[in-house]
C-alpha beads as a LAMMPS data file, in Angstrom:
LAMMPS data file: protein, C-alpha beads

366 atoms
365 bonds

1 atom types
1 bond types

-500.0 500.0 xlo xhi
-500.0 500.0 ylo yhi
-500.0 500.0 zlo zhi

Masses

1 110.0

Atoms # bond

1 1 1 -473.565 437.818 -228.893
2 1 1 -471.590 437.330 -225.276
3 1 1 -469.133 439.454 -223.917
4 1 1 -466.468 438.050 -221.152
5 1 1 -465.688 439.886 -218.900
6 1 1 -462.585 438.127 -219.130
7 1 1 -461.920 434.411 -220.760
8 1 1 -458.790 433.233 -219.552
9 1 1 -459.673 430.342 -222.174
10 1 1 -458.418 432.671 -224.802
11 1 1 -455.514 434.475 -223.269
12 1 1 -454.161 431.130 -222.122
13 1 1 -455.082 429.566 -225.605
14 1 1 -452.848 432.027 -227.580
15 1 1 -450.065 430.676 -226.470
16 1 1 -451.114 427.495 -226.019
17 1 1 -448.351 425.588 -228.140
18 1 1 -445.839 427.258 -226.035
19 1 1 -447.247 426.497 -222.728
20 1 1 -447.804 423.036 -223.535
21 1 1 -444.047 422.566 -224.571
22 1 1 -443.158 424.566 -221.407
23 1 1 -445.380 422.500 -218.993
24 1 1 -444.608 419.232 -220.348
25 1 1 -440.891 420.423 -220.625
26 1 1 -441.287 420.999 -216.789
27 1 1 -442.557 417.694 -216.269
28 1 1 -439.880 415.526 -218.002
29 1 1 -437.477 417.448 -216.236
30 1 1 -438.056 415.345 -212.822
31 1 1 -437.343 418.308 -210.916
32 1 1 -440.247 420.782 -209.638
33 1 1 -439.382 423.015 -207.504
34 1 1 -436.039 425.736 -207.133
35 1 1 -434.839 424.653 -210.523
36 1 1 -433.944 426.062 -213.885
37 1 1 -437.782 427.345 -214.421
38 1 1 -437.970 429.980 -211.444
39 1 1 -434.057 431.007 -212.833
40 1 1 -434.495 431.574 -215.811
41 1 1 -437.511 432.838 -214.922
42 1 1 -436.388 435.558 -212.212
43 1 1 -433.623 436.100 -215.000
44 1 1 -435.796 437.130 -217.554
45 1 1 -438.334 439.061 -215.443
46 1 1 -435.732 441.538 -213.731
47 1 1 -433.923 442.119 -217.326
48 1 1 -437.691 443.497 -218.111
49 1 1 -438.452 445.574 -215.151
50 1 1 -435.263 446.824 -215.045
51 1 1 -434.012 445.533 -211.278
52 1 1 -431.231 443.421 -209.725
53 1 1 -433.019 441.132 -207.724
54 1 1 -436.568 439.279 -209.007
55 1 1 -437.318 436.439 -205.950
56 1 1 -440.289 434.420 -207.097
57 1 1 -442.789 432.885 -204.136
58 1 1 -446.584 431.947 -203.691
59 1 1 -448.227 434.908 -204.675
60 1 1 -448.575 438.427 -204.425
61 1 1 -450.175 438.570 -201.188
62 1 1 -447.095 436.975 -199.884
63 1 1 -444.604 438.831 -202.238
64 1 1 -445.444 442.263 -200.448
65 1 1 -445.476 440.124 -196.758
66 1 1 -442.341 439.588 -197.338
67 1 1 -440.692 442.705 -198.050
68 1 1 -442.479 444.120 -194.624
69 1 1 -441.389 441.381 -193.238
70 1 1 -437.282 441.053 -194.460
71 1 1 -437.377 445.248 -193.228
72 1 1 -438.956 444.115 -190.016
73 1 1 -435.533 441.314 -189.818
74 1 1 -433.264 443.877 -190.771
75 1 1 -433.956 446.838 -188.832
76 1 1 -435.206 448.827 -191.104
77 1 1 -439.089 448.458 -189.664
78 1 1 -439.901 447.560 -186.433
79 1 1 -443.791 446.491 -185.164
80 1 1 -445.620 449.331 -184.513
81 1 1 -444.132 451.132 -186.946
82 1 1 -446.086 453.003 -189.684
83 1 1 -446.882 452.344 -193.638
84 1 1 -448.523 455.626 -195.890
85 1 1 -450.995 453.504 -198.337
86 1 1 -453.778 454.924 -200.865
87 1 1 -457.496 454.025 -199.104
88 1 1 -459.065 452.410 -201.920
89 1 1 -456.687 449.972 -202.419
90 1 1 -457.971 446.079 -202.943
91 1 1 -457.340 444.737 -199.381
92 1 1 -454.050 442.362 -200.094
93 1 1 -452.691 445.738 -199.483
94 1 1 -453.370 446.429 -196.273
95 1 1 -453.302 442.778 -194.902
96 1 1 -449.474 442.798 -195.975
97 1 1 -449.108 445.667 -193.671
98 1 1 -450.895 445.258 -190.490
99 1 1 -449.717 440.638 -190.786
100 1 1 -446.439 442.371 -190.278
101 1 1 -448.139 444.586 -186.980
102 1 1 -446.954 447.919 -188.845
103 1 1 -449.952 450.400 -189.078
104 1 1 -451.612 451.204 -192.129
105 1 1 -452.023 454.986 -192.865
106 1 1 -455.087 455.425 -194.884
107 1 1 -454.338 458.740 -197.679
108 1 1 -457.331 459.900 -200.123
109 1 1 -457.322 458.956 -204.002
110 1 1 -457.228 461.311 -206.512
111 1 1 -460.708 461.740 -208.240
112 1 1 -458.926 461.904 -211.145
113 1 1 -456.553 459.060 -211.377
114 1 1 -457.843 456.904 -208.990
115 1 1 -454.530 456.735 -206.902
116 1 1 -452.917 457.847 -204.053
117 1 1 -453.429 461.940 -203.968
118 1 1 -449.743 463.059 -203.645
119 1 1 -450.480 466.442 -202.205
120 1 1 -452.672 464.599 -198.882
121 1 1 -449.614 462.245 -198.141
122 1 1 -446.964 465.513 -195.974
123 1 1 -449.721 465.841 -193.724
124 1 1 -449.928 462.216 -192.543
125 1 1 -446.769 461.684 -191.935
126 1 1 -444.885 461.529 -188.490
127 1 1 -442.110 459.755 -186.910
128 1 1 -443.337 456.378 -186.983
129 1 1 -443.486 456.487 -190.363
130 1 1 -440.845 454.093 -192.226
131 1 1 -442.782 453.675 -196.116
132 1 1 -444.623 454.810 -198.131
133 1 1 -447.314 452.414 -200.609
134 1 1 -448.247 453.023 -203.589
135 1 1 -450.543 451.004 -205.225
136 1 1 -450.383 451.077 -209.342
137 1 1 -454.781 450.218 -209.407
138 1 1 -456.313 449.510 -212.841
139 1 1 -453.123 449.096 -214.691
140 1 1 -452.395 453.007 -213.941
141 1 1 -448.820 454.709 -212.158
142 1 1 -449.240 455.563 -208.952
143 1 1 -446.025 457.156 -208.655
144 1 1 -445.061 461.038 -209.080
145 1 1 -441.860 462.722 -208.290
146 1 1 -443.176 464.533 -205.786
147 1 1 -443.247 460.988 -204.294
148 1 1 -440.227 459.949 -205.068
149 1 1 -438.904 463.604 -203.177
150 1 1 -441.051 463.120 -200.048
151 1 1 -439.427 459.510 -199.471
152 1 1 -436.242 460.949 -199.834
153 1 1 -436.638 464.410 -197.377
154 1 1 -437.781 461.271 -194.632
155 1 1 -435.934 459.807 -195.760
156 1 1 -438.741 456.489 -196.222
157 1 1 -438.807 453.829 -197.668
158 1 1 -440.563 453.063 -201.243
159 1 1 -442.810 450.508 -201.704
160 1 1 -444.933 449.586 -204.798
161 1 1 -448.053 447.157 -205.584
162 1 1 -447.501 446.116 -208.866
163 1 1 -449.614 443.015 -208.869
164 1 1 -452.092 445.150 -211.911
165 1 1 -449.644 446.990 -213.781
166 1 1 -446.904 444.784 -215.134
167 1 1 -445.947 446.552 -218.450
168 1 1 -446.212 449.874 -217.611
169 1 1 -443.699 452.944 -217.358
170 1 1 -442.917 456.204 -216.036
171 1 1 -440.586 458.326 -217.821
172 1 1 -438.267 455.132 -219.311
173 1 1 -438.858 452.988 -216.530
174 1 1 -440.772 450.142 -215.659
175 1 1 -443.277 450.107 -212.247
176 1 1 -441.974 447.458 -210.064
177 1 1 -437.998 448.851 -210.525
178 1 1 -439.149 453.014 -209.087
179 1 1 -438.551 452.765 -204.885
180 1 1 -436.939 449.876 -202.991
181 1 1 -439.080 447.457 -203.153
182 1 1 -442.249 445.738 -205.452
183 1 1 -445.018 443.231 -204.785
184 1 1 -446.370 441.983 -207.802
185 1 1 -449.324 439.219 -208.682
186 1 1 -449.373 436.800 -211.208
187 1 1 -452.622 436.295 -210.448
188 1 1 -454.472 434.227 -213.998
189 1 1 -456.338 437.834 -214.503
190 1 1 -453.350 439.976 -214.951
191 1 1 -451.179 441.425 -217.464
192 1 1 -449.038 438.546 -216.822
193 1 1 -451.016 435.805 -215.094
194 1 1 -449.741 432.273 -214.396
195 1 1 -452.100 428.891 -214.373
196 1 1 -452.771 429.584 -210.742
197 1 1 -451.712 431.590 -208.012
198 1 1 -448.227 432.714 -207.805
199 1 1 -445.609 435.906 -207.183
200 1 1 -442.811 437.644 -206.938
201 1 1 -440.446 440.378 -205.221
202 1 1 -438.294 442.641 -207.321
203 1 1 -435.367 445.002 -205.890
204 1 1 -432.034 446.432 -206.003
205 1 1 -431.043 445.291 -202.232
206 1 1 -428.993 442.848 -202.463
207 1 1 -429.720 441.654 -198.330
208 1 1 -433.830 442.671 -199.027
209 1 1 -433.959 439.655 -201.645
210 1 1 -431.819 437.217 -200.147
211 1 1 -433.636 438.236 -196.709
212 1 1 -437.179 437.288 -199.009
213 1 1 -435.618 434.531 -201.013
214 1 1 -435.246 432.370 -196.987
215 1 1 -438.229 433.933 -195.038
216 1 1 -440.187 432.484 -198.362
217 1 1 -438.063 429.275 -197.592
218 1 1 -438.855 428.347 -193.938
219 1 1 -436.407 430.852 -192.849
220 1 1 -433.463 429.184 -195.051
221 1 1 -431.033 430.020 -197.011
222 1 1 -429.200 427.004 -196.599
223 1 1 -430.690 423.327 -196.324
224 1 1 -431.531 422.715 -192.056
225 1 1 -430.220 426.315 -191.570
226 1 1 -432.853 428.433 -190.366
227 1 1 -431.630 432.345 -189.821
228 1 1 -435.802 433.333 -189.780
229 1 1 -438.995 431.858 -188.769
230 1 1 -440.145 431.544 -191.831
231 1 1 -442.718 430.115 -193.895
232 1 1 -443.283 427.924 -197.432
233 1 1 -444.304 430.124 -200.306
234 1 1 -441.902 429.716 -203.177
235 1 1 -442.880 429.468 -206.982
236 1 1 -442.998 426.306 -208.591
237 1 1 -441.206 425.448 -211.858
238 1 1 -444.645 424.670 -213.912
239 1 1 -445.613 428.181 -213.025
240 1 1 -442.053 429.666 -213.379
241 1 1 -441.819 427.865 -216.798
242 1 1 -445.078 429.408 -217.635
243 1 1 -444.544 432.357 -216.746
244 1 1 -441.618 433.046 -219.156
245 1 1 -443.343 432.044 -221.749
246 1 1 -446.279 434.705 -221.754
247 1 1 -443.642 437.727 -219.892
248 1 1 -442.636 436.871 -223.746
249 1 1 -445.555 438.214 -225.755
250 1 1 -446.852 440.875 -222.308
251 1 1 -445.759 443.839 -224.324
252 1 1 -447.850 442.656 -227.426
253 1 1 -450.846 442.132 -224.913
254 1 1 -450.848 445.494 -223.233
255 1 1 -450.856 446.735 -227.129
256 1 1 -454.140 445.134 -227.729
257 1 1 -455.274 446.467 -224.757
258 1 1 -454.698 449.787 -225.473
259 1 1 -456.265 449.844 -228.617
260 1 1 -459.419 448.311 -226.963
261 1 1 -459.256 451.257 -223.936
262 1 1 -458.874 453.951 -227.312
263 1 1 -461.927 452.156 -228.385
264 1 1 -463.621 453.129 -225.147
265 1 1 -462.972 456.579 -224.656
266 1 1 -463.010 457.504 -228.128
267 1 1 -467.037 455.218 -228.556
268 1 1 -468.350 456.123 -225.368
269 1 1 -470.302 459.050 -225.396
270 1 1 -472.800 458.257 -222.868
271 1 1 -473.056 461.154 -220.274
272 1 1 -473.891 459.247 -217.318
273 1 1 -470.387 457.503 -217.604
274 1 1 -467.512 458.608 -216.263
275 1 1 -464.346 457.469 -218.091
276 1 1 -461.103 457.406 -217.084
277 1 1 -458.879 460.294 -217.226
278 1 1 -455.020 459.047 -219.499
279 1 1 -452.868 461.636 -218.741
280 1 1 -449.974 459.256 -220.498
281 1 1 -450.541 456.432 -222.457
282 1 1 -446.972 454.341 -221.206
283 1 1 -448.400 455.063 -217.914
284 1 1 -451.122 452.980 -217.882
285 1 1 -451.470 449.422 -219.275
286 1 1 -454.979 448.580 -218.677
287 1 1 -455.784 445.554 -216.443
288 1 1 -459.002 446.789 -215.479
289 1 1 -461.198 449.529 -217.400
290 1 1 -462.816 451.209 -214.894
291 1 1 -465.603 453.905 -215.614
292 1 1 -467.757 455.264 -212.607
293 1 1 -471.602 455.608 -212.882
294 1 1 -474.180 457.176 -210.076
295 1 1 -476.347 454.780 -211.540
296 1 1 -473.286 451.715 -211.150
297 1 1 -476.430 448.235 -210.436
298 1 1 -478.783 449.391 -212.854
299 1 1 -475.502 449.706 -215.465
300 1 1 -474.528 446.298 -214.541
301 1 1 -477.832 444.861 -214.281
302 1 1 -478.156 446.066 -217.594
303 1 1 -475.388 445.281 -219.791
304 1 1 -475.471 441.951 -217.799
305 1 1 -478.864 441.195 -219.335
306 1 1 -477.394 441.793 -222.397
307 1 1 -474.779 439.348 -221.962
308 1 1 -471.985 441.530 -221.314
309 1 1 -469.344 440.464 -218.759
310 1 1 -468.877 443.027 -215.539
311 1 1 -466.909 443.115 -212.001
312 1 1 -466.670 445.895 -209.487
313 1 1 -462.948 446.889 -208.330
314 1 1 -464.125 446.745 -205.488
315 1 1 -467.803 446.698 -204.027
316 1 1 -466.234 447.859 -199.946
317 1 1 -463.119 449.664 -199.465
318 1 1 -460.814 448.485 -196.524
319 1 1 -461.579 450.763 -194.375
320 1 1 -465.505 449.424 -193.996
321 1 1 -464.516 445.587 -194.126
322 1 1 -465.321 443.961 -191.272
323 1 1 -461.916 442.394 -190.608
324 1 1 -460.737 445.870 -189.546
325 1 1 -464.315 447.362 -187.759
326 1 1 -462.065 449.721 -185.747
327 1 1 -462.082 451.810 -188.735
328 1 1 -465.610 451.432 -190.026
329 1 1 -466.369 455.063 -189.452
330 1 1 -463.706 456.767 -190.863
331 1 1 -465.059 458.965 -193.245
332 1 1 -462.872 458.629 -196.969
333 1 1 -465.489 460.362 -198.910
334 1 1 -462.912 460.004 -202.698
335 1 1 -462.348 456.331 -201.852
336 1 1 -466.263 455.336 -200.936
337 1 1 -467.711 457.484 -203.764
338 1 1 -465.197 455.220 -206.336
339 1 1 -466.141 452.192 -204.380
340 1 1 -469.770 453.519 -204.666
341 1 1 -469.715 454.079 -208.191
342 1 1 -466.643 451.957 -210.055
343 1 1 -467.622 449.339 -212.631
344 1 1 -465.649 446.993 -214.501
345 1 1 -465.754 446.803 -218.350
346 1 1 -463.771 443.937 -220.606
347 1 1 -461.249 444.085 -220.628
348 1 1 -458.458 441.368 -222.785
349 1 1 -455.870 441.404 -225.406
350 1 1 -458.055 438.865 -226.611
351 1 1 -461.291 441.362 -227.455
352 1 1 -462.374 441.589 -230.580
353 1 1 -463.730 444.457 -232.493
354 1 1 -467.135 443.346 -233.018
355 1 1 -467.435 442.827 -228.712
356 1 1 -465.792 446.222 -228.409
357 1 1 -468.847 448.296 -230.422
358 1 1 -471.528 445.871 -228.479
359 1 1 -470.297 447.119 -225.457
360 1 1 -469.761 450.525 -226.801
361 1 1 -473.319 450.233 -228.344
362 1 1 -475.051 449.359 -225.267
363 1 1 -473.184 451.694 -222.771
364 1 1 -474.292 454.741 -225.401
365 1 1 -477.383 453.212 -225.295
366 1 1 -478.411 453.515 -221.307

Bonds

1 1 1 2
2 1 2 3
3 1 3 4
4 1 4 5
5 1 5 6
6 1 6 7
7 1 7 8
8 1 8 9
9 1 9 10
10 1 10 11
11 1 11 12
12 1 12 13
13 1 13 14
14 1 14 15
15 1 15 16
16 1 16 17
17 1 17 18
18 1 18 19
19 1 19 20
20 1 20 21
21 1 21 22
22 1 22 23
23 1 23 24
24 1 24 25
25 1 25 26
26 1 26 27
27 1 27 28
28 1 28 29
29 1 29 30
30 1 30 31
31 1 31 32
32 1 32 33
33 1 33 34
34 1 34 35
35 1 35 36
36 1 36 37
37 1 37 38
38 1 38 39
39 1 39 40
40 1 40 41
41 1 41 42
42 1 42 43
43 1 43 44
44 1 44 45
45 1 45 46
46 1 46 47
47 1 47 48
48 1 48 49
49 1 49 50
50 1 50 51
51 1 51 52
52 1 52 53
53 1 53 54
54 1 54 55
55 1 55 56
56 1 56 57
57 1 57 58
58 1 58 59
59 1 59 60
60 1 60 61
61 1 61 62
62 1 62 63
63 1 63 64
64 1 64 65
65 1 65 66
66 1 66 67
67 1 67 68
68 1 68 69
69 1 69 70
70 1 70 71
71 1 71 72
72 1 72 73
73 1 73 74
74 1 74 75
75 1 75 76
76 1 76 77
77 1 77 78
78 1 78 79
79 1 79 80
80 1 80 81
81 1 81 82
82 1 82 83
83 1 83 84
84 1 84 85
85 1 85 86
86 1 86 87
87 1 87 88
88 1 88 89
89 1 89 90
90 1 90 91
91 1 91 92
92 1 92 93
93 1 93 94
94 1 94 95
95 1 95 96
96 1 96 97
97 1 97 98
98 1 98 99
99 1 99 100
100 1 100 101
101 1 101 102
102 1 102 103
103 1 103 104
104 1 104 105
105 1 105 106
106 1 106 107
107 1 107 108
108 1 108 109
109 1 109 110
110 1 110 111
111 1 111 112
112 1 112 113
113 1 113 114
114 1 114 115
115 1 115 116
116 1 116 117
117 1 117 118
118 1 118 119
119 1 119 120
120 1 120 121
121 1 121 122
122 1 122 123
123 1 123 124
124 1 124 125
125 1 125 126
126 1 126 127
127 1 127 128
128 1 128 129
129 1 129 130
130 1 130 131
131 1 131 132
132 1 132 133
133 1 133 134
134 1 134 135
135 1 135 136
136 1 136 137
137 1 137 138
138 1 138 139
139 1 139 140
140 1 140 141
141 1 141 142
142 1 142 143
143 1 143 144
144 1 144 145
145 1 145 146
146 1 146 147
147 1 147 148
148 1 148 149
149 1 149 150
150 1 150 151
151 1 151 152
152 1 152 153
153 1 153 154
154 1 154 155
155 1 155 156
156 1 156 157
157 1 157 158
158 1 158 159
159 1 159 160
160 1 160 161
161 1 161 162
162 1 162 163
163 1 163 164
164 1 164 165
165 1 165 166
166 1 166 167
167 1 167 168
168 1 168 169
169 1 169 170
170 1 170 171
171 1 171 172
172 1 172 173
173 1 173 174
174 1 174 175
175 1 175 176
176 1 176 177
177 1 177 178
178 1 178 179
179 1 179 180
180 1 180 181
181 1 181 182
182 1 182 183
183 1 183 184
184 1 184 185
185 1 185 186
186 1 186 187
187 1 187 188
188 1 188 189
189 1 189 190
190 1 190 191
191 1 191 192
192 1 192 193
193 1 193 194
194 1 194 195
195 1 195 196
196 1 196 197
197 1 197 198
198 1 198 199
199 1 199 200
200 1 200 201
201 1 201 202
202 1 202 203
203 1 203 204
204 1 204 205
205 1 205 206
206 1 206 207
207 1 207 208
208 1 208 209
209 1 209 210
210 1 210 211
211 1 211 212
212 1 212 213
213 1 213 214
214 1 214 215
215 1 215 216
216 1 216 217
217 1 217 218
218 1 218 219
219 1 219 220
220 1 220 221
221 1 221 222
222 1 222 223
223 1 223 224
224 1 224 225
225 1 225 226
226 1 226 227
227 1 227 228
228 1 228 229
229 1 229 230
230 1 230 231
231 1 231 232
232 1 232 233
233 1 233 234
234 1 234 235
235 1 235 236
236 1 236 237
237 1 237 238
238 1 238 239
239 1 239 240
240 1 240 241
241 1 241 242
242 1 242 243
243 1 243 244
244 1 244 245
245 1 245 246
246 1 246 247
247 1 247 248
248 1 248 249
249 1 249 250
250 1 250 251
251 1 251 252
252 1 252 253
253 1 253 254
254 1 254 255
255 1 255 256
256 1 256 257
257 1 257 258
258 1 258 259
259 1 259 260
260 1 260 261
261 1 261 262
262 1 262 263
263 1 263 264
264 1 264 265
265 1 265 266
266 1 266 267
267 1 267 268
268 1 268 269
269 1 269 270
270 1 270 271
271 1 271 272
272 1 272 273
273 1 273 274
274 1 274 275
275 1 275 276
276 1 276 277
277 1 277 278
278 1 278 279
279 1 279 280
280 1 280 281
281 1 281 282
282 1 282 283
283 1 283 284
284 1 284 285
285 1 285 286
286 1 286 287
287 1 287 288
288 1 288 289
289 1 289 290
290 1 290 291
291 1 291 292
292 1 292 293
293 1 293 294
294 1 294 295
295 1 295 296
296 1 296 297
297 1 297 298
298 1 298 299
299 1 299 300
300 1 300 301
301 1 301 302
302 1 302 303
303 1 303 304
304 1 304 305
305 1 305 306
306 1 306 307
307 1 307 308
308 1 308 309
309 1 309 310
310 1 310 311
311 1 311 312
312 1 312 313
313 1 313 314
314 1 314 315
315 1 315 316
316 1 316 317
317 1 317 318
318 1 318 319
319 1 319 320
320 1 320 321
321 1 321 322
322 1 322 323
323 1 323 324
324 1 324 325
325 1 325 326
326 1 326 327
327 1 327 328
328 1 328 329
329 1 329 330
330 1 330 331
331 1 331 332
332 1 332 333
333 1 333 334
334 1 334 335
335 1 335 336
336 1 336 337
337 1 337 338
338 1 338 339
339 1 339 340
340 1 340 341
341 1 341 342
342 1 342 343
343 1 343 344
344 1 344 345
345 1 345 346
346 1 346 347
347 1 347 348
348 1 348 349
349 1 349 350
350 1 350 351
351 1 351 352
352 1 352 353
353 1 353 354
354 1 354 355
355 1 355 356
356 1 356 357
357 1 357 358
358 1 358 359
359 1 359 360
360 1 360 361
361 1 361 362
362 1 362 363
363 1 363 364
364 1 364 365
365 1 365 366
């Protein structure tokens, strides 16, 4: 039996009738941008996350770009200011910072959580530091009380990259509501995925929300009146309608992901494999199930031969990418270890018990 890494067909098929109805309703309405479907999704997502405002946009990268750009336009930040960010994130987090001529300050993760090491942050804070951007990588909460205290102590904005952690909870609050603003990606493979690109910003800051909405609409809050030099980055009505359908089922899907993760953790016994350490099951929604293995490439080849899909998140860290060649000589050993050893196992709310057992048995025999 084949075990796909992720079947988007299966995930979409679970809610096929509701999705078809939502899409047809939108098509028949004759209104395809900035309409009632956006309004409903933004309202429902705000209630779900626990923020006053949600602003839909074209994708998750834009969501982060608009947060930083809005802070610049509002005078909170200026070009050349520094943003502390985990070194082992997906490159989109870094791109959003450099796109705004801000300076990323890379901080190593904890090898136990793969999240930014909060014990290393304070030494990186300078007079130019204006924000800490945390990334809830793989679906695990990156926020800690210590990070919150540092933001208060140094008057820093806390920005969340919540692209991988829809539904994650920290002490009763959803990620995406823990900081001053958060960027969300609804890329099809996410826990809450559209049928195409889509994203959003959540915040309790009305001025920021208004600025983001304008920036993503050519810089305009009123038709043909342009306050900013913005771009076109709007969430279309069909994607908003589909996301609103899938939002109703998000907690159910997260529970199914956690059940798969629990089986992996209880079943995988191979000493060559380092499993994720789970300190609080509320604080992980398992967008990705990452393992570490010194023989990662051999393991991936072995699983591929057994028709088990895997992925690597991510093979090359941002500081080793050609586009950031000025960082290529940096030494970030924890980040580099994770990127050299990480392998993502099949993870989906649609995996069957039989498929999960096939994965476990294969890894235990490696």
